[in-house]
C-alpha positions as CSV (number, residue, x, y, z in Angstrom):
1,X,-0.1,0.0,0.1
2,X,1.2,3.5,-1.2
3,X,0.3,7.1,-0.4
4,X,0.9,9.5,-3.5
5,X,0.6,12.8,-2.7
6,X,-3.5,12.5,-1.4
7,X,-4.3,9.3,-2.9
8,X,-3.8,6.0,-1.3
9,X,-3.8,3.2,-3.0
10,X,-5.1,-0.9,-2.7
11,X,-6.3,-0.1,1.0
12,X,-8.8,-3.0,2.0
13,X,-11.6,-1.6,4.0
14,X,-12.0,-3.8,7.3
15,X,-14.6,-2.5,8.6
16,X,-18.5,-0.6,9.3
17,X,-17.9,2.6,11.4
18,X,-20.8,5.0,12.5
19,X,-22.2,7.3,10.6
20,X,-22.5,4.4,7.5
21,X,-18.8,4.6,6.7
22,X,-16.2,2.4,6.8
23,X,-12.8,1.9,7.7
24,X,-9.4,1.2,6.8
25,X,-5.8,1.7,7.8
26,X,-3.0,3.2,6.4
27,X,0.5,3.2,8.4
28,X,-1.8,2.8,11.7
29,X,-4.0,5.4,11.3
30,X,-7.4,4.9,10.7
31,X,-9.0,5.8,7.4
32,X,-12.4,6.9,7.2
33,X,-14.3,6.2,3.4
34,X,-18.0,6.8,2.2
35,X,-19.7,4.6,0.2
36,X,-17.5,1.6,0.2
37,X,-18.3,-2.2,1.7
38,X,-16.2,-4.3,4.1
39,X,-14.1,-6.2,2.1
40,X,-13.7,-4.0,-1.1
41,X,-9.8,-3.6,-2.1
42,X,-9.5,0.0,-3.6
43,X,-7.4,3.7,-4.2
44,X,-8.8,6.3,-2.2
45,X,-8.5,10.0,-2.5
46,X,-8.0,11.9,0.9
47,X,-10.3,14.7,1.6
48,X,-9.6,15.7,4.7
49,X,-6.5,14.9,7.3
50,X,-6.8,14.7,10.9
51,X,-4.1,14.0,13.7
52,X,-5.3,10.2,14.2
53,X,-7.2,9.4,10.7
54,X,-8.1,10.8,7.5
55,X,-10.8,10.5,5.7
56,X,-11.3,10.0,1.8
57,X,-13.5,8.8,-1.3
58,X,-13.2,5.7,-3.3
59,X,-11.3,6.4,-6.4
60,X,-10.5,3.2,-8.1
61,X,-12.0,-0.1,-7.2
62,X,-9.7,-3.5,-7.8
63,X,-11.6,-5.9,-5.9
64,X,-15.0,-5.9,-4.9
65,X,-16.8,-6.9,-1.2
66,X,-18.6,-9.9,-1.5
67,X,-21.3,-8.1,1.0
68,X,-22.2,-5.5,-2.1
69,X,-25.7,-5.5,-3.9
70,X,-27.0,-3.7,-7.0
71,X,-28.1,0.1,-5.8
72,X,-31.8,-0.3,-7.3
73,X,-31.8,3.9,-7.1
74,X,-30.8,5.8,-10.4
75,X,-30.7,8.9,-7.6
76,X,-28.0,6.5,-5.3
77,X,-24.4,7.8,-6.2
78,X,-26.3,11.5,-5.8
79,X,-28.9,11.3,-3.1
80,X,-27.5,11.2,0.5
81,X,-31.1,9.2,1.7
82,X,-29.8,5.5,1.2
83,X,-26.4,5.0,1.4
84,X,-25.8,1.3,2.0
85,X,-28.3,0.4,-1.4
86,X,-25.2,-1.3,-2.3
87,X,-25.1,-3.8,1.1
88,X,-27.2,-7.2,1.1
89,X,-30.3,-6.4,3.3
90,X,-28.6,-9.0,5.7
91,X,-25.2,-7.5,6.5
92,X,-26.7,-3.8,7.0
93,X,-28.5,-5.5,10.0
94,X,-25.3,-7.3,11.2
95,X,-23.6,-4.2,11.0
96,X,-27.1,-2.4,13.0
97,X,-26.9,-5.0,15.6
98,X,-22.9,-4.9,16.0
99,X,-23.4,-0.6,16.1
100,X,-25.9,-1.4,19.5
101,X,-22.7,-3.2,21.2
102,X,-20.0,-1.5,20.5
103,X,-21.5,1.4,21.5
104,X,-22.7,0.3,24.9
105,X,-19.0,-1.3,25.0
106,X,-17.1,1.6,23.9
107,X,-19.1,4.3,25.6
108,X,-21.1,2.9,28.6
109,X,-18.5,0.6,30.0
110,X,-21.0,-1.1,31.8
111,X,-22.3,-4.8,31.4
112,X,-25.7,-5.7,29.8
113,X,-27.4,-9.1,29.9
114,X,-29.0,-10.1,26.6
115,X,-28.3,-8.6,23.6
116,X,-31.0,-9.8,20.9
117,X,-31.6,-10.0,17.6
118,X,-31.9,-7.0,15.5
119,X,-35.6,-7.2,14.2
120,X,-35.2,-6.6,10.1
121,X,-38.0,-4.7,8.6
122,X,-40.5,-7.1,6.3
123,X,-40.9,-3.9,3.8
124,X,-37.3,-2.5,2.7
125,X,-38.3,0.0,0.2
126,X,-41.6,1.9,0.3
127,X,-42.7,2.0,4.0
128,X,-42.1,5.7,4.5
129,X,-45.7,7.5,5.4
130,X,-43.6,11.2,4.8
131,X,-41.4,12.6,2.1
132,X,-40.6,16.2,1.7
133,X,-39.2,17.4,-1.3
134,X,-38.1,20.8,-2.0
135,X,-38.5,23.2,-5.4
136,X,-35.7,24.8,-6.5
137,X,-34.1,27.0,-9.4
138,X,-30.4,25.9,-8.8
139,X,-31.0,21.7,-10.4
140,X,-28.0,20.0,-9.7
141,X,-26.6,19.1,-13.3
142,X,-24.6,15.5,-13.6
143,X,-21.9,16.1,-15.6
144,X,-23.5,15.0,-18.6
145,X,-25.5,17.4,-18.8
146,X,-22.7,20.1,-18.2
147,X,-21.1,18.5,-21.3
148,X,-23.9,19.0,-23.6
149,X,-24.1,22.6,-23.1
150,X,-27.1,23.6,-23.9
151,X,-29.5,25.7,-22.5
152,X,-31.5,23.5,-19.5
153,X,-34.3,23.8,-17.6
154,X,-32.5,24.4,-13.9
155,X,-36.4,23.8,-12.2
156,X,-36.0,21.3,-9.6
157,X,-38.3,19.1,-7.7
158,X,-36.5,16.5,-5.2
159,X,-34.0,16.2,-2.4
160,X,-31.0,18.2,-1.1
161,X,-27.3,17.3,-2.7
162,X,-25.9,16.3,0.7
163,X,-23.4,19.8,1.7
164,X,-25.1,21.7,-0.6
165,X,-28.1,24.0,0.5
166,X,-28.6,25.8,-2.7
167,X,-28.3,22.7,-4.9
168,X,-31.4,20.0,-5.8
169,X,-31.9,16.7,-7.5
170,X,-34.1,16.5,-9.7
171,X,-36.4,13.5,-8.6
172,X,-38.2,11.3,-10.9
173,X,-38.7,7.9,-8.8
174,X,-37.9,7.4,-5.3
175,X,-38.2,4.2,-2.9
176,X,-39.2,5.2,0.3
177,X,-42.6,5.9,0.2
178,X,-45.8,4.5,-1.7
179,X,-45.9,5.2,-6.2
180,X,-48.8,7.2,-5.4
181,X,-45.5,9.9,-3.9
182,X,-43.7,9.3,-7.2
183,X,-46.9,10.7,-9.5
184,X,-48.1,13.4,-7.6
185,X,-44.4,14.4,-7.0
186,X,-44.0,14.4,-10.6
187,X,-47.6,15.5,-11.5
188,X,-47.2,18.8,-10.0
189,X,-43.4,19.7,-11.3
190,X,-45.2,18.8,-15.2
191,X,-47.7,21.1,-14.1
192,X,-45.6,23.8,-12.6
193,X,-43.0,23.9,-16.2
194,X,-46.1,23.6,-18.6
195,X,-47.8,26.7,-17.0
196,X,-44.2,28.3,-16.5
197,X,-44.9,28.8,-12.5
198,X,-41.8,30.1,-10.6
199,X,-39.5,27.7,-8.3
200,X,-38.2,28.9,-5.0
201,X,-34.5,30.4,-5.0
202,X,-33.5,30.1,-1.6
203,X,-31.0,32.8,-2.0
204,X,-32.6,35.4,-3.3
205,X,-35.9,34.3,-1.1
206,X,-38.1,34.6,-4.0
207,X,-39.7,32.3,-6.7
208,X,-43.6,30.1,-6.1
209,X,-44.1,26.8,-5.8
210,X,-41.4,25.9,-2.3
211,X,-41.5,22.6,-0.6
212,X,-44.1,19.9,-1.3
213,X,-44.6,17.6,2.2
214,X,-46.8,13.5,0.7
215,X,-48.4,12.0,4.0
216,X,-49.4,8.8,3.7
217,X,-51.3,5.8,5.8
218,X,-50.6,2.4,6.0
219,X,-54.0,2.5,4.0
220,X,-52.7,4.8,1.8
221,X,-54.8,7.7,2.5
222,X,-52.6,10.8,1.3
223,X,-52.5,14.1,2.6
224,X,-50.7,17.2,0.3
225,X,-49.2,20.1,1.9
226,X,-48.3,22.3,-0.9
227,X,-45.5,25.0,1.1
228,X,-45.7,28.5,-1.4
229,X,-42.8,31.5,-0.9
230,X,-44.6,34.4,-2.1
231,X,-48.8,35.1,-1.1
232,X,-50.0,33.8,-4.6
233,X,-52.9,31.7,-2.9
234,X,-54.4,31.8,-6.3
235,X,-51.3,29.6,-8.1
236,X,-52.0,27.1,-5.2
237,X,-55.5,26.4,-5.6
238,X,-54.6,26.5,-9.4
239,X,-51.9,23.8,-8.7
240,X,-54.2,21.1,-5.8
241,X,-57.1,21.7,-8.1
242,X,-55.1,19.7,-10.9
243,X,-53.5,17.4,-8.7
244,X,-57.1,16.1,-7.1
245,X,-58.5,16.2,-10.8
246,X,-56.1,13.8,-11.6
247,X,-55.6,12.5,-8.2
248,X,-59.2,11.8,-6.6
249,X,-58.4,9.3,-4.6
250,X,-56.3,11.9,-2.4
251,X,-57.7,12.4,0.9
252,X,-56.3,16.4,2.4
253,X,-55.0,18.7,0.3
254,X,-53.2,21.9,2.7
255,X,-51.6,25.1,1.6
256,X,-49.3,27.2,3.9
257,X,-48.2,31.2,2.2
258,X,-44.3,31.3,3.5
259,X,-42.3,34.1,2.9
260,X,-40.1,33.8,6.1
261,X,-36.3,32.8,5.2
262,X,-36.5,29.1,6.4
263,X,-38.7,26.1,5.2
264,X,-40.2,25.7,9.0
265,X,-44.1,26.1,8.6
266,X,-44.8,25.2,12.9
267,X,-45.8,29.1,13.3
268,X,-47.8,29.4,10.5
269,X,-51.3,28.7,9.5
270,X,-51.9,25.7,7.0
271,X,-55.0,26.7,4.4
272,X,-56.9,22.7,4.6
273,X,-58.3,23.3,0.3
274,X,-59.9,20.3,0.0
275,X,-61.3,17.3,2.2
276,X,-60.3,15.8,5.2
277,X,-58.3,17.7,8.0
278,X,-56.9,14.9,9.1
279,X,-55.2,11.3,9.0
280,X,-56.3,8.3,11.0
281,X,-53.1,5.7,11.6
282,X,-53.9,2.3,13.7
283,X,-50.4,1.7,16.0
284,X,-51.8,-1.4,17.8
285,X,-55.4,-1.1,18.5
286,X,-55.2,2.3,18.7
287,X,-56.2,5.9,16.0
288,X,-54.1,8.7,16.3
289,X,-54.7,11.8,14.0
290,X,-52.1,13.3,12.2
291,X,-52.6,16.7,10.3
292,X,-50.0,18.8,8.8
293,X,-48.2,19.4,11.9
294,X,-48.6,15.9,13.4
295,X,-45.1,14.5,14.9
296,X,-45.5,10.8,14.5
297,X,-43.4,7.6,14.0
298,X,-42.1,7.9,9.7
299,X,-42.6,4.0,9.3
300,X,-45.5,2.7,11.2
301,X,-45.8,-0.7,10.0
302,X,-42.4,-1.2,11.8
303,X,-43.8,0.7,14.5
304,X,-46.1,-1.4,15.2
305,X,-43.4,-3.6,16.1
306,X,-41.2,-1.3,18.3
307,X,-43.9,-0.5,20.6
308,X,-44.7,-3.6,21.3
309,X,-41.4,-5.2,22.2
310,X,-41.2,-1.9,24.1
311,X,-44.0,-2.5,26.3
312,X,-43.7,-6.0,26.6
313,X,-40.6,-4.9,28.3
314,X,-41.8,-3.0,30.7
315,X,-44.1,-5.4,31.9
316,X,-47.0,-4.6,33.7
317,X,-48.9,-6.2,36.0
318,X,-52.0,-3.4,36.3
319,X,-52.1,-0.5,38.6
320,X,-48.7,0.9,37.8
321,X,-48.2,4.4,37.9
322,X,-45.8,5.6,34.6
323,X,-44.1,8.7,32.9
324,X,-43.4,8.9,29.9
325,X,-41.0,11.2,28.5
326,X,-41.0,12.6,25.6
327,X,-43.7,11.8,24.8
328,X,-44.5,13.6,21.2
329,X,-48.2,12.3,20.3
330,X,-49.3,10.2,23.0
331,X,-48.2,7.0,20.8
332,X,-46.4,5.1,24.0
333,X,-48.5,6.9,27.0
334,X,-51.9,5.8,25.9
335,X,-50.9,2.1,24.5
336,X,-49.5,1.8,28.2
337,X,-52.8,3.7,29.6
338,X,-54.8,1.2,27.4
339,X,-53.2,-1.8,28.6
340,X,-54.5,-1.7,32.4
341,X,-52.0,0.6,34.3
342,X,-53.5,3.6,36.6
343,X,-52.5,6.3,34.9
344,X,-49.6,7.8,32.4
345,X,-48.1,10.8,33.0
346,X,-47.0,12.2,29.2
347,X,-44.5,14.8,29.0
348,X,-43.0,16.4,25.8
349,X,-41.7,19.9,25.2
350,X,-43.6,20.7,21.3
351,X,-47.6,22.1,22.8
352,X,-49.3,21.3,19.1
353,X,-47.4,17.5,20.1
354,X,-49.3,17.6,24.0
355,X,-52.4,19.1,22.1
356,X,-53.2,16.0,19.6
357,X,-52.3,13.4,22.6
358,X,-54.6,14.5,24.2
359,X,-57.1,14.8,21.3
360,X,-55.6,11.2,20.7
361,X,-57.1,10.1,24.4
362,X,-60.1,12.0,24.0
363,X,-60.3,9.6,20.2
364,X,-59.9,6.7,22.0
365,X,-61.8,7.3,25.4
366,X,-58.7,6.7,27.2
367,X,-59.4,9.0,30.6
368,X,-56.5,7.7,32.8
369,X,-53.7,9.7,31.1
370,X,-52.7,13.6,31.7
371,X,-50.3,15.7,29.6
372,X,-48.0,18.3,30.3
373,X,-46.5,20.7,27.7
374,X,-42.8,22.3,28.4
375,X,-39.1,20.8,28.6
376,X,-38.6,17.5,30.4
377,X,-35.6,19.3,32.3
378,X,-37.6,22.0,33.4
379,X,-40.8,19.8,34.0
380,X,-39.4,16.1,35.3
381,X,-38.4,17.6,38.9
382,X,-38.9,16.8,42.3
383,X,-42.3,18.7,42.2
384,X,-43.9,17.0,39.9
385,X,-42.7,13.8,41.7
386,X,-44.9,14.7,44.6
387,X,-47.6,15.9,42.8
388,X,-48.5,12.9,40.3
389,X,-46.6,10.3,42.4
390,X,-43.2,7.7,42.1
391,X,-43.5,6.1,39.0
392,X,-43.2,2.4,38.9
393,X,-42.6,2.5,35.3
394,X,-40.6,5.2,33.8
395,X,-40.2,5.5,29.4
396,X,-38.3,7.4,27.8
397,X,-37.9,8.0,24.1
398,X,-35.9,11.2,23.5
399,X,-34.2,12.9,20.2
400,X,-31.3,11.9,18.7
401,X,-29.4,13.7,21.5
402,X,-30.8,11.9,24.3
403,X,-31.4,12.6,27.6
404,X,-30.2,16.3,29.4
405,X,-28.2,15.4,32.6
406,X,-31.0,16.7,34.5
407,X,-33.7,14.4,33.4
408,X,-31.0,11.4,34.0
409,X,-30.2,12.8,37.7
410,X,-34.8,12.9,38.2
411,X,-35.0,9.4,37.1
412,X,-31.9,8.8,39.5
413,X,-34.4,10.1,42.6
414,X,-37.8,8.7,41.5
415,X,-35.9,5.1,41.3
416,X,-39.0,4.0,39.2
417,X,-38.2,-0.1,39.4
418,X,-37.9,-0.3,35.7
419,X,-36.8,1.9,32.6
420,X,-37.8,1.6,29.6
421,X,-35.2,3.4,27.3
422,X,-36.0,3.8,23.4
423,X,-33.5,5.7,21.2
424,X,-33.0,6.4,17.8
425,X,-29.5,7.3,18.7
426,X,-27.7,4.3,20.4
427,X,-24.3,6.4,21.2
428,X,-26.3,8.7,23.2
429,X,-28.2,6.0,24.7
430,X,-25.1,4.5,26.0
431,X,-24.0,7.6,27.2
432,X,-27.3,8.3,29.4
433,X,-26.7,4.0,30.3
434,X,-23.6,5.2,31.9
435,X,-25.0,8.2,34.4
436,X,-27.6,6.0,35.5
437,X,-25.4,3.2,36.4
438,X,-25.3,4.0,40.2
439,X,-28.5,2.8,40.3
440,X,-29.4,0.8,37.4
441,X,-28.7,-2.5,36.1
442,X,-29.0,-3.0,32.7
443,X,-31.1,-6.1,31.6
444,X,-32.5,-6.4,28.3
445,X,-31.1,-4.8,24.8
446,X,-33.6,-4.7,21.8
447,X,-32.3,-3.2,18.3
448,X,-35.2,-2.5,15.9
449,X,-34.3,-1.5,12.0
450,X,-36.7,1.5,11.8
451,X,-35.4,2.3,8.5
452,X,-33.6,0.0,6.4
453,X,-30.5,1.3,3.4
454,X,-30.2,3.7,5.9
455,X,-26.9,3.3,9.1
456,X,-29.9,4.2,11.3
457,X,-31.1,2.0,13.4
458,X,-33.5,2.2,16.6
459,X,-32.9,0.3,20.2
460,X,-34.7,-0.3,23.4
461,X,-33.0,-0.8,26.6
462,X,-34.7,-2.1,29.7
463,X,-33.1,-1.3,33.1
464,X,-34.8,-2.5,36.1
465,X,-33.3,-1.2,40.0
466,X,-30.5,-2.4,41.7
467,X,-31.2,-4.4,44.7
């Protein structure tokens, strides 16, 4: 193996690292490589040098790994969404299982009773219930398009190029959501191009069509949310009318006028243009309302399994007082409340999500749950324990950053006999597990694959109070 300027020749990829990158070694230094697979032999170009490692990109392959699969998406080489398409699914699962084990062995550094086999997703494509596409007048051009030297229409509807906030890949077919999503997206694009409706310029902050969100349920009810960068109600109605004429099975259509400099619309009022204001999804026998601003698991089929496993690990015996931290729209809280516990306390910092949670409780006839809106760090304290009582079970499902140390401290103060920790980031989950270790034993780890063809993995950890 030789290093020539910024090139490493004959680098053997040994294993998968965090964030989906792969690892090779050169003269005692780690080399992180994107887009490779363990077993590949390649030449790599270094684009970043650090004291202890290099970061590189593949230049030429000499041998391909036996773990490889043929990517199924034509946008794979540019889109940052499904970076593990080049790996057979069984190997993706193995690497995710190992990611969980590595996180707890290297970060938590505490013993655990059982690491269960990862639960695979029955569907590895078309599993998402929500996708967000961006309109742009700055389409990313492939080299062959540049070489043609023609006057190319730069309007695009698709996803951001990784690392380029102002460049969009024009997506014709995405394999993440049911095909009706592709039909909707392509119909809107074609109509807008035909009618010469302007696409948004993110640098100049002008242009009419800005953003498109498509939501669907397992029963294939569809909600479309069209966001405009200019106050053009007439254009929104024209585009949505055309869409509904072509696809009359759409259940709900909204538009949002957003003249701000960011795409977030949680402080804006969506306008219901057509159909029902909400969709409804069923999870483990309960019905959950989904509106344009609702937070909800993006893989609902696998969410059924995730929540079922989490609740099974809680081993409710009846009459427990349960706290559900970071409750979102109350899914786990309501499912626990349905299982015969005495009361559930749900805490979530997004007020709109708590509004949905309360409505979901009413819709499902559940009255033994109480929801609080506010930061768990500020609400989950000794005061709430005095007011509502000390928990028998705590369920926590924080964002990727994990729990604030103050929340961990209150968990240690509460001394619930059982703690169920659901996480989308095993690294921060392992960090928090180390802080909990003074009072809790880690009994079970249960990985669940929610996002095939990505490096992301969901993990359930069961802790019990030390005797």
